[in-house]
N, CA and C of each residue as an Amber inpcrd file, in Angstrom:
protein
   240
   0.8100000  -1.1840000   0.0000000   0.0000000   0.0000000   0.0000000
   0.8620000   1.2590000   0.0000000   1.8580000   1.3330000   0.8860000
   2.7300000   2.5000000   0.9590000   3.5640000   2.6070000  -0.3080000
   4.0180000   1.4700000  -0.8210000   4.8050000   1.4590000  -2.0510000
   4.0030000   2.0260000  -3.2190000   2.7490000   1.6060000  -3.3590000
   1.9320000   2.1000000  -4.4610000   1.6160000   3.5850000  -4.2910000
   1.4650000   4.0390000  -3.0480000   1.2080000   5.4540000  -2.8020000
   2.4420000   6.2910000  -3.1430000   3.6220000   5.8090000  -2.8100000
   4.8680000   6.5070000  -3.1390000   5.0600000   6.5580000  -4.6540000
   4.7660000   5.4550000  -5.3000000   4.8810000   5.4130000  -6.7590000
   3.9250000   6.4280000  -7.3840000   2.6910000   6.4740000  -6.8920000
   1.7070000   7.4220000  -7.4070000   2.1830000   8.8600000  -7.2290000
   2.7200000   9.1810000  -6.0370000   3.2030000  10.5350000  -5.7840000
   4.3940000  10.8740000  -6.6700000   5.2830000   9.9110000  -6.8600000
   6.4490000  10.1360000  -7.7220000   6.0150000  10.4140000  -9.1540000
   5.1130000   9.5750000  -9.6690000   4.6370000   9.7390000 -11.0410000
   3.8920000  11.0620000 -11.1780000   3.0790000  11.3950000 -10.2020000
   2.3300000  12.6570000 -10.2370000   3.2790000  13.8510000 -10.2360000
   4.2980000  13.8030000  -9.4110000   5.2610000  14.8970000  -9.3400000
   6.0510000  15.0040000 -10.6390000   6.4100000  13.8550000 -11.2060000
   7.1520000  13.8560000 -12.4580000   6.3130000  14.4520000 -13.5780000
   5.0450000  14.0440000 -13.6600000   4.1580000  14.5890000 -14.6880000
   3.9280000  16.0800000 -14.4840000   3.7750000  16.4890000 -13.2550000
   3.5770000  17.9150000 -12.9640000   4.8020000  18.7190000 -13.3770000
   5.9830000  18.1710000 -13.1150000   7.2210000  18.8370000 -13.5240000
   7.3400000  18.9300000 -15.0300000   6.9870000  17.8540000 -15.7190000
   7.0330000  17.8610000 -17.1770000   6.0500000  18.8800000 -17.7520000
   4.8500000  18.9180000 -17.1790000   3.8470000  19.8590000 -17.6610000
   4.2950000  21.3010000 -17.4080000   4.8900000  21.5480000 -16.2600000
   5.3760000  22.8960000 -15.9540000   6.4940000  23.2920000 -16.9160000
   7.3940000  22.3600000 -17.2080000   8.4830000  22.6440000 -18.1360000
   7.9460000  22.9180000 -19.5320000   6.9780000  22.1320000 -19.9750000
   6.3800000  22.3670000 -21.2950000   5.7010000  23.7230000 -21.3640000
   4.9860000  24.0780000 -20.2970000   4.3200000  25.3770000 -20.2550000
   5.3150000  26.5200000 -20.3050000   6.4120000  26.3820000 -19.5750000
   7.4420000  27.4120000 -19.5740000   8.0640000  27.5470000 -20.9560000
   8.3700000  26.4290000 -21.5910000   8.9500000  26.4660000 -22.9280000
   7.9890000  27.1290000 -23.9110000   6.7030000  26.7910000 -23.8130000
   5.7140000  27.4100000 -24.6930000   5.6460000  28.9150000 -24.4860000
   5.6450000  29.3350000 -23.2240000   5.5740000  30.7680000 -22.9340000
   6.8150000  31.4930000 -23.4210000   7.9700000  30.9020000 -23.2100000
   9.2060000  31.5500000 -23.6330000   9.3270000  31.6110000 -25.1460000
   8.8360000  30.6020000 -25.8310000   8.9470000  30.6080000 -27.2890000
   7.9890000  31.6020000 -27.9140000   6.9040000  31.9460000 -27.2130000
   5.9500000  32.9140000 -27.7510000   6.2380000  34.3240000 -27.2710000
   7.0310000  34.4760000 -26.2400000   7.3040000  35.7920000 -25.6710000
   8.2710000  36.5350000 -26.5770000   7.8300000  37.6260000 -27.1590000
   8.6600000  38.3810000 -28.0940000   9.0500000  39.7450000 -27.5430000
   8.9110000  39.9330000 -26.2230000   9.3310000  41.2020000 -25.6440000
  10.8200000  41.3780000 -25.8430000  11.2170000  42.5260000 -26.3000000
  12.6260000  42.8040000 -26.5470000  13.0890000  42.4070000 -27.9330000
  12.2480000  41.7210000 -28.6840000  12.6380000  41.2820000 -30.0190000
  12.8920000  42.4780000 -30.9360000  12.0190000  43.4820000 -30.8970000
  12.1900000  44.6600000 -31.7510000  13.4680000  45.4070000 -31.3810000
  13.7760000  45.4980000 -30.0980000  14.9990000  46.1810000 -29.6670000
  16.2360000  45.4440000 -30.1600000  16.2030000  44.1330000 -30.0990000
  17.3440000  43.3440000 -30.5690000  17.5160000  43.4970000 -32.0730000
  16.4170000  43.4740000 -32.8100000  16.5030000  43.6410000 -34.2590000
  17.0140000  45.0330000 -34.6080000  16.5400000  46.0410000 -33.8850000
  16.9800000  47.4130000 -34.1140000  18.4830000  47.5380000 -33.8610000
  18.9640000  46.9290000 -32.7950000  20.3940000  46.9790000 -32.4770000
  21.2170000  46.2940000 -33.5590000  20.7380000  45.1620000 -34.0720000
  21.4680000  44.4690000 -35.1360000  21.5170000  45.2940000 -36.4150000
  20.4120000  45.9470000 -36.7460000  20.3850000  46.7910000 -37.9460000
  21.3470000  47.9590000 -37.7870000  21.3640000  48.5710000 -36.6000000
  22.2940000  49.6790000 -36.3640000  23.7460000  49.2300000 -36.4510000
  24.0420000  48.0580000 -35.9160000  25.4120000  47.5350000 -35.9940000
  25.8100000  47.2630000 -37.4360000  24.8920000  46.7110000 -38.2250000
  25.1830000  46.4490000 -39.6320000  25.3940000  47.7570000 -40.3890000
  24.5700000  48.7560000 -40.1220000  24.7110000  50.0510000 -40.7890000
  26.0360000  50.7160000 -40.4150000  26.4120000  50.6260000 -39.1510000
  27.6860000  51.2020000 -38.7160000  28.8570000  50.4820000 -39.3770000
  28.7630000  49.1660000 -39.4950000  29.8240000  48.4020000 -40.1640000
  29.9650000  48.7880000 -41.6220000  28.8460000  48.9490000 -42.3020000
  28.8960000  49.3650000 -43.7080000  29.4480000  50.7770000 -43.8470000
  29.0770000  51.6720000 -42.9380000  29.5940000  53.0360000 -42.9770000
  31.1070000  53.0540000 -42.7700000  31.5890000  52.2250000 -41.8740000
  33.0390000  52.1600000 -41.6370000  33.7540000  51.6170000 -42.8730000
  33.2040000  50.5650000 -43.4650000  33.8160000  50.0160000 -44.6790000
  33.8190000  51.0350000 -45.8080000  32.7000000  51.7370000 -46.0140000
  32.6220000  52.7310000 -47.0700000  33.5830000  53.8790000 -46.7990000
  33.6380000  54.3370000 -45.5550000  34.5520000  55.4220000 -45.2140000
  36.0080000  55.0430000 -45.4210000  36.3540000  53.8360000 -45.0280000
  37.7310000  53.3550000 -45.2260000  38.0730000  53.2880000 -46.7050000
  37.1620000  52.7770000 -47.5010000  37.3770000  52.6870000 -48.9580000
  37.5170000  54.0690000 -49.5790000  36.6510000  54.9930000 -49.1810000
  36.6750000  56.3330000 -49.7560000  37.9550000  57.0760000 -49.4030000
  38.4190000  56.9350000 -48.1780000  39.6380000  57.6230000 -47.7530000
  40.8570000  57.0280000 -48.4530000  40.9060000  55.7400000 -48.5720000
  42.0650000  55.0990000 -49.2140000  42.1580000  55.4160000 -50.7080000
  41.0270000  55.6060000 -51.3600000  41.0350000  55.9050000 -52.7910000
  41.1450000  57.3920000 -53.0820000  41.1360000  58.2330000 -52.0930000
  41.2320000  59.6670000 -52.2910000  39.9140000  60.2890000 -52.7400000
  38.8480000  59.5350000 -52.6870000  37.5600000  60.0540000 -53.1400000
  37.0210000  61.1410000 -52.2270000  37.3250000  61.0730000 -50.9550000
  36.8310000  62.0750000 -50.0150000  37.4190000  63.4360000 -50.3590000
  38.6880000  63.4790000 -50.6490000  39.3350000  64.7350000 -51.0030000
  38.7360000  65.3040000 -52.2860000  38.4840000  64.4420000 -53.2590000
  37.8840000  64.9050000 -54.5250000  36.4880000  65.4580000 -54.3030000
  35.7210000  64.7940000 -53.4610000  34.3540000  65.2560000 -53.1800000
  34.3940000  66.6220000 -52.5110000  35.2550000  66.7900000 -51.4980000
  35.3420000  68.0830000 -50.8210000  35.8250000  69.1750000 -51.7700000
  36.7780000  68.8640000 -52.6400000  37.2530000  69.8520000 -53.6110000
  36.1260000  70.2700000 -54.5480000  35.3470000  69.3250000 -55.0200000
  34.2370000  69.6450000 -55.9220000  33.1720000  70.4810000 -55.2170000
  32.8820000  70.1460000 -53.9640000  31.8910000  70.9200000 -53.2050000
  32.3900000  72.3450000 -53.0080000  33.6440000  72.5040000 -52.6190000
  34.2000000  73.8360000 -52.4130000  34.2420000  74.6510000 -53.7160000
  34.6070000  74.0070000 -54.8150000  34.6350000  74.7020000 -56.1050000
  33.2460000  75.1740000 -56.4990000  32.2500000  74.3290000 -56.2690000
  30.8970000  74.7380000 -56.6530000  30.3880000  75.8700000 -55.7470000
  30.7470000  75.8190000 -54.4550000  30.3310000  76.8960000 -53.5500000
  31.0250000  78.1950000 -53.9150000  32.3490000  78.1220000 -54.1420000
  33.0950000  79.3270000 -54.5000000  32.6920000  79.8310000 -55.8790000
  32.3590000  78.9150000 -56.7950000  31.9140000  79.3240000 -58.1230000
  30.5840000  80.0440000 -58.0750000  29.7020000  79.6300000 -57.1950000
  28.3970000  80.2870000 -57.0460000  28.5460000  81.6670000 -56.4110000
  29.5570000  81.8330000 -55.5770000  29.7330000  83.1140000 -54.8910000
  30.4010000  84.1500000 -55.7970000  31.2250000  83.7180000 -56.7340000
  32.0030000  84.6710000 -57.5290000  31.4640000  84.8900000 -58.8590000
């Protein structure tokens, strides 16, 4: 009698634990709080990486100097 009661309690506790774990997993897999913030941060990091790559390329090729010279020439040309 005591053995069967202990077995019943063990099985009940095990099933309750499994059900609680399944419920937690379901809740966590559906919980999307913070998802937009994480996506926003990843997009910003990607944009910053591309800006750094573009800036490095432009400086190494001398394109930045050419762009500034053209802008200054057009500004000075409009003034004179």
